[in-house]
C-alpha positions in Angstrom: 21.4 154.9 35.7 23.3 153.2 32.8 24.0 156.0 30.3 24.3 153.5 27.5 20.9 152.1 28.1 19.0 155.4 28.0 21.1 157.4 25.6 20.3 157.7 21.8 22.7 156.4 19.2 23.8 160.0 18.4 24.3 160.8 22.1 26.5 157.8 22.5 28.5 158.9 19.4 29.1 162.3 20.9 30.2 160.9 24.2 32.6 158.5 22.4 34.2 161.4 20.4 34.4 163.4 23.7 36.3 160.6 25.5 38.6 160.1 22.5 39.4 163.8 22.4 40.1 163.9 26.2 42.4 160.8 25.8 44.2 162.5 23.0 44.8 165.6 25.0 46.2 163.8 28.0 49.9 163.3 28.5 49.9 160.6 31.0 49.3 157.1 29.5 47.1 155.8 32.4 44.7 158.8 31.9 44.8 158.3 28.1 43.9 154.6 28.7 41.1 155.5 31.0 39.3 157.7 28.5 39.9 155.2 25.6 38.4 152.5 27.7 35.4 154.7 28.5 34.9 155.2 24.8 35.1 151.3 24.3 32.5 150.8 27.1 30.0 152.8 25.0 31.2 151.5 21.6 33.2 148.3 21.9 34.0 148.1 18.2 35.0 151.8 17.8 38.1 151.4 15.4 39.7 154.6 16.6 39.5 153.7 20.3 40.8 150.1 19.6 43.7 151.5 17.5 44.6 154.0 20.2 44.6 151.2 22.8 46.8 149.1 20.5 49.3 151.9 20.3 49.3 152.4 24.0 49.8 148.7 24.6 52.7 148.9 22.1 54.3 151.8 24.0 54.0 149.7 27.2 55.8 146.8 25.4 52.7 144.7 25.8 52.9 143.6 22.1 50.5 140.7 22.3 47.9 143.0 23.7 48.7 145.5 20.9 48.1 142.8 18.4 44.8 141.8 20.0 43.5 145.4 19.7 44.7 145.8 16.0 43.0 142.5 15.2 39.8 143.9 16.8 40.0 146.9 14.4 40.4 144.6 11.4 37.5 142.4 12.6 35.2 145.4 13.1 35.0 145.8 9.3 34.6 149.6 9.8 38.0 150.7 8.3 38.4 150.8 4.5 42.0 151.9 4.4 43.7 149.3 6.6 47.3 150.5 5.9 48.0 152.0 9.3 46.4 149.0 11.1 48.2 146.3 9.1 51.4 148.4 9.6 51.0 148.7 13.3 50.2 145.0 13.7 53.3 144.1 11.6 55.5 146.2 13.8 54.1 144.6 17.0 54.7 141.1 15.5 58.2 142.1 14.6 58.8 142.9 18.3 57.4 139.5 19.2 60.0 138.0 16.6 57.2 136.6 14.5 59.0 137.7 11.4 57.0 135.8 8.8 53.7 137.0 10.1 55.1 140.5 10.3 56.2 140.3 6.7 52.8 139.0 5.7 50.9 142.0 7.3 53.4 144.5 6.0 52.8 143.2 2.5 49.0 143.6 3.1 49.7 147.2 4.2 51.6 147.9 1.1 48.5 146.9 -1.1 47.0 150.2 0.3 50.1 152.4 0.0 52.7 150.6 -2.3 55.0 153.8 -2.3 55.4 154.1 1.5 59.2 154.4 2.0 59.1 153.4 5.7 57.1 150.3 5.0 59.3 149.3 2.1 62.4 149.7 4.2 61.0 147.5 7.0 59.8 145.0 4.4 63.3 144.6 3.1 64.6 144.2 6.6 62.0 141.5 7.4 62.6 139.7 4.1 66.3 139.4 4.9 65.5 138.0 8.4 63.1 135.4 6.9 65.4 134.4 4.2 68.3 133.9 6.5 66.1 131.8 8.8 65.2 129.4 6.0 68.8 129.3 4.8 69.9 128.2 8.3 66.9 125.8 8.5 67.8 124.2 5.1 71.4 123.9 6.2 70.5 122.1 9.4 68.2 119.8 7.5 70.8 119.0 5.0 73.4 118.3 7.8 70.9 116.1 9.6 70.3 114.1 6.5 74.0 113.5 5.7 74.8 112.9 9.4 72.3 110.1 9.5 73.6 108.6 6.2 77.2 108.6 7.6 76.1 106.6 10.7 74.5 103.8 8.6 76.6 101.2 6.8 73.9 101.0 4.1 71.0 103.3 3.5 67.8 101.2 3.0 65.1 103.6 4.2 62.1 105.0 2.3 62.0 108.6 3.4 61.3 110.9 0.5 61.0 114.7 0.4 57.4 115.9 0.4 55.3 115.8 -2.7 55.4 119.6 -2.9 59.2 119.7 -2.8 59.4 117.0 -5.4 56.9 118.8 -7.6 59.0 122.0 -7.5 62.1 120.0 -8.4 60.2 118.4 -11.4 58.3 121.5 -12.7 60.5 124.5 -11.8 64.0 125.1 -12.8 64.8 127.2 -9.7 63.0 124.8 -7.4 65.3 125.6 -4.4 63.6 129.1 -4.1 60.5 127.1 -2.8 62.4 126.1 0.4 63.2 129.8 1.2 60.2 131.7 0.0 57.5 129.4 -1.1 56.4 131.6 -4.0 55.6 129.0 -6.6 52.3 127.1 -6.8 51.7 123.4 -7.7 48.5 122.2 -9.3 46.6 119.1 -8.1 47.4 117.4 -11.4 51.2 117.9 -10.8 50.8 116.5 -7.3 49.1 113.4 -8.5 51.7 112.9 -11.2 54.5 113.1 -8.5 52.7 110.8 -6.1 52.4 108.2 -8.9 56.1 108.5 -9.7 56.8 107.9 -5.9 54.5 104.9 -5.8 56.1 103.3 -8.9 59.6 104.3 -7.6 60.5 106.3 -10.5 61.7 108.6 -7.7 64.2 106.6 -5.8 68.0 106.4 -5.1 68.5 104.7 -8.3 67.2 107.7 -10.2 68.8 110.3 -8.0 71.5 112.8 -9.1 73.7 111.6 -6.3 73.5 107.8 -7.1 76.6 106.3 -8.7 77.3 102.5 -8.9 75.2 101.7 -5.7 76.8 104.6 -3.7 75.7 108.1 -2.8 78.0 110.6 -4.5 77.5 113.0 -1.5 79.0 110.3 0.8 81.1 108.0 -1.4 81.7 105.6 1.4 78.0 105.1 1.8 76.2 102.2 0.0 72.6 102.7 -0.7 69.8 100.4 -1.9 68.6 101.4 -5.4 65.0 101.5 -4.3 65.6 103.5 -1.1 65.2 107.3 -1.0 66.1 110.1 1.4 65.2 113.8 2.0 68.2 114.9 -0.1 66.8 113.2 -3.3 67.1 115.1 -6.5 65.8 113.7 -9.8 68.6 112.7 -12.1 69.2 114.7 -15.3 
């Protein structure tokens, strides 16, 4: 006879607590997992059992499975203080080298406990990793742009930066932070203004910081069409 079908809600809750306790007192991970899964068979959205399975998966280095269990806790909607769940998910994501996602969930965890020293230390470590990733990416993009310019005798293409990047250049003094951290916001009105300036070619090589007498200052041997534009464009002062 299926216990879950004939038991009352209270009896199921008692059985779940019993299985969780038995799992907690076991020293072997396989036995722990057995009891936690027994609890989940009776109550599939039990946040304690899901979190414990997540921690077991993490210990087994099955980090993707750990993330799945932590997500199930979050989706259950039964936990008010999500600090430990967000923290656990962040650590698992860090192991998967998903550093930006890990940083995002650690920031969420800190909204519940902003003074947690361990979380703050890991956040600083993740922020450094993410910043370095964007620095390297920006350098590669820059080298790719200038590498392509060097190959051409004359630059004639229309390949502008994105509207968001142009808007940050136009409206924020420290616009370069956008490429590394993406903290600033741009309004729809500002985007429309920038799109209009692109369409009318107010933004083009001829109005770029690097344009000088038909040449690109960055690559003095490169001639450029006044109405062309590239990813390295910067509005002239």
